N, C-alpha and C positions, 0 to 999 in steps of 0.2 A: 504493500500500500504506500509506504513512504517513498519508495523508488518511483512509483507511478506518479505521485504528486510532484516530486522533484522534476521528473521528465516533463510533465505538463507545464510546470512553472517555467522551465527553460524554453519550451515551445512557445509559451505566451509572450515571452520577451520580444521576439521579432514581430509578432502580431501587433503588439502595442506600439512598437517603433514604426511599423507601417502605417498604423492609424494616425500617429503623430505627424508623419510625413505627408499623408494625404490631406490632413486637416490644414497643415501649414500651406501646402500648395493651393488648396481650394480657397482659403481666406486671402491668399496673395493675389488671386486673379478675380476676386469678387468685383462686380461693377460698383462704381461709387467709391468715395474716398472719405474717411473720417475727417481728415484735415480740411478738405474743401467744404464739407458740411459744417464743420465748426467755424471756419472763417466766415462763411455765408450767414450763419446764425448770429455771430457776434456783430457783424456790420452788414445787414441786408441792403442798406441804401448805397453802399460803395459802388461807384461806377468806374473806378480807375483800375483797369486790368493789371497794369504793371505793379501797383501797390498790393493788390490782392495776391498776385503771383509771388511777390516778395514775402508776404506774410505766410503763404502756404509753404514756401521753401524753408523759412525759419522754423515753423512748427514741425515740419517733417524732419528737420535736422535734430530738433529737441527730442523727438520720439525715436530717432534712429531709423527712420524710414527712407533716408537718403542713401543708405548703404546698399550694395548689390544684393540680389536675392540669395546667392550662395552664402555670402557672409552672414546674412540674417538667419539663414537656416542653421548654419553651424552654431551660431550663438544661441538660437532657440533650443536646439537639442542639448547643448551644454548646460543651459539653464535648467532644463527638465531633469537631467541627470543629478543636478544638485537640489532638486525639489522646488525649483523656482518656476512658477507658472506665469510670471510676468506681472505687470501692473496695468490696471484699466486706464485707457486713454481719457475716459470721461471724468472720473473722480479721483484718480491717482491712488486708489486703494488696490490691495492685492487682487489679482484676477479671480481668485477663488472665493473672495469675500461674499460676492453675490450668491454663490452656490451655498455657502455656509448659512447665509440668512434665509434662503428659500428652501433649503433641504427639508427642514421639519414639516413645512406645508406639503411638499411633494410626497414625502414619505407617508404622512398621514393619509393623504388622498389615495396613494397607491395601495397601502395596506387595507384601507377600507374597501376599495374597489376589488382587491384580491379576495377579501373576506366574502363580499357579495357574490363574486364569481364562484367561489368554492361551495358556499352553502346552497347555491342554486344549481350548479352544474352537476356535482357529484350525486346528490340524491336523485335528481331527475334522470341522469344517465343510468343509474343502477335500476331504478324502478321501471324505466322504459325498457331495459334489457330483460328483466325477469318477468315482465308482463308483455312480452313481445306480441304484436299484432292484436292487442286488445284496445278497447276504447281509450283507456288510460294512456297506452303507448302512443296512439294516434294524436291525442291531445297534447302530450308532452313534446312529441316530435314537431308538431305544428308550432308550439311555443318556441322551441329551439330554432327552427327555421326563421320564424318571425324576428326573434332577437338577433339572429345573424344577419338578416337582410336590412334591418333598420339602421341607418347611420347613427353612431353614438352621439354625435353632436346634435342631431335632430331630436333624439330622445331626450337629451339634456335640456334642449330649448323648450320642448313641449312640457316637460316636468316643471321647468321654471315658470312658464306662462300659466300653467294650471295652478301652481301655488300662489302666484301673484294675483291672478284673476279672482280666485275664490278666497283670497286672504287667509290661507291656512296658517301661516306663520310668517314672521318677519325674518328676512335673510340678511344677516349682518355683513354685507359686502364691504362696507367702509372700514370695519375694524378687523375683519378676518381673524377671529380668535382661534387658537389651537385647543386641542382636547383637554390638555392639562391646565389651561388658563381659564377657559369658560366652557365646560363640557356641553351644556345645553345649547349655547350659542354656536359652538363649533359644529355640533351635529346638525343644527339647522342650516349651516352653510355647506357642509361637506356631504350631507346625505344624498342630495340630488345628483351631483356629479359621480358619487360613488356608485349609486344604483345604475346610472346610465353607462358608466365605464365597466362596471362589474358584469352587467347583462351582456354587453357586447363581447367582453373577453371570455365569459363563461359559455357562450353559445357554442363555440367551436369545441370546447371541452365536453359539453353535453353529448354531442354527436360522436366524438372520438371515444369517450368512455362507453357509450352504448355499444358501438361496434366492437370494441375490445372485450367487453363483458360477454357479448354474444359469442365471440370466438372462443373465449376461455370456457364458457358454459357448455360448449360442444366437445370439450376434450374428454378423453377416456377416464381420467382420474375423477372428473366431476360426475360422470355417469356412474362410476363405481361407488362414489360417495352417496349418490341418490339411492342406488340399489341396496346399500348397507343400511339405509334408513336414517342417515344423519339429518340433523335439523337443518331447515332451510337457511337460517341465519348463519350457521357455522359454514355451510357450503358457500354462501355468498361472501362471507368474510375471506375465505381462502381464494375464491375466484377474483375478488376485488384486488387483493394484494398483487396477483400476477397481472391483472389488467391495468394497474396503475403505473407500470413502468413507462410506457410511452406518454401517458397523461402527465406524469411529473415533468417531462421535457417541455410540454406545452405550457404548463403552469409556471415553470421557471422562466421561460421566455416571455410569458405574459407579464410576470412581475417586472422583468427588465424593460419591457415595452411600456408598462404603465409609468415607471419612474421617468422615462425619457419622452413619453408621448402625451403628457397631459397639457400640452400647449393650449388646445382648444378650450378645455374645461377651466383651466386657470384664468384664461382671458374672459371667458363667458361669465364666470362667477366672481371675478375680481380676486382670485387667490394669488398672493405674491410668492408663487413657487418657482422652481427651477425652470420650468417650461416658459413661463411668462418672462422671466429675466433673460433667458437666452434669446427669446424673440426680440426683446428690447435691444439687446446687444447687437443682434444681426441688423436691425433697422438703423442703429447708430453707427454701424461699421466699427464697433469696438472689438477689434481683432483679438487681442489677448484674452478677453473674457470668453469669446466664442471658442477659441482654441482650447482654453482650460476646461470649459464645460463639456465640450464634445469628447475630449480625451478622457476625462474622469468617467463619463457615462459609458464610453466604449470599454474602459478598463473594468468597470463594474459588470458589464455584460459578459466579458471574457471570464471573470471569476464566478459569475452565476452559472455559466456552462460547466465549469470545473466542479462546482458544488452539485450540480445535477448528475454528472457522471459518477460522483462518489455516492450519491444517494441510490443509484441503481443497485449497488451491492447490498444495501440495507433492505430494499424491497424484494430482491431476488438473490438468495444465497448462492445460486448456481453461478452468478457472475463473479469472476475473480480478476484481480488487477495484477498484472505481471510486468 
């Protein structure tokens, strides 16, 4: 096991380096320029092109953007090796400061969405499989297909309009409280995007778990268990453990996607999370912040995949790491 983990860690190093390189190249060729936007915002009435160009050159020199691309890349990689992700162009704070501030909001929304996905998808997938071709199965399959077909941002918008129209509760968009700060206020804010995101993420898990359960329930050892008169719940528990191996992969990737893909919900509900901050950094062409955010999220996804692979051995003892 230790050798396997060490090998995976070594393999992940060039993956992270490649991500860092791609992020640097992509942000270097983005249309628009932070310096030009900043100068234009500071003096929108200036009509002297020479003066504006002089200001742009001076600011680019201060930020180190006047250096050749290769030199900037070497400096960027060197700083990453020292744990330095750079400084924001906008507020001169460390590039990861925005992620530190927004991470609690994104984590809360992600885990609440994952909770909704798990408590809806796993029971529905199991019941739909053990009651195959019944009215219950047809109804649950229809619900899964409907949840999969509806865009999550549309579901979130409809839930928000429904709550506002019928005045069910006040959504504290202006304060954005966290769960440990104001539990009830936080639930009023986060419950709608959590439901919309959780249903969208769990819909695919529902269908995958149903198909995996049906495949496992047709295995010989399950038929033998039925023939020996074992209880249904014991058989389902054993079948579920084997059926969960591919489902865990989807759930792990779902968690990684939720953490990095809540841009729509965070903007719709005014949640100051990571997705909203990275979108603001992209609009402002704040390159160090964009690079830092993307690299950290990519590294998180890489290690989530490693954790999923290690979890396989827990679910299926036949899997060995060599």
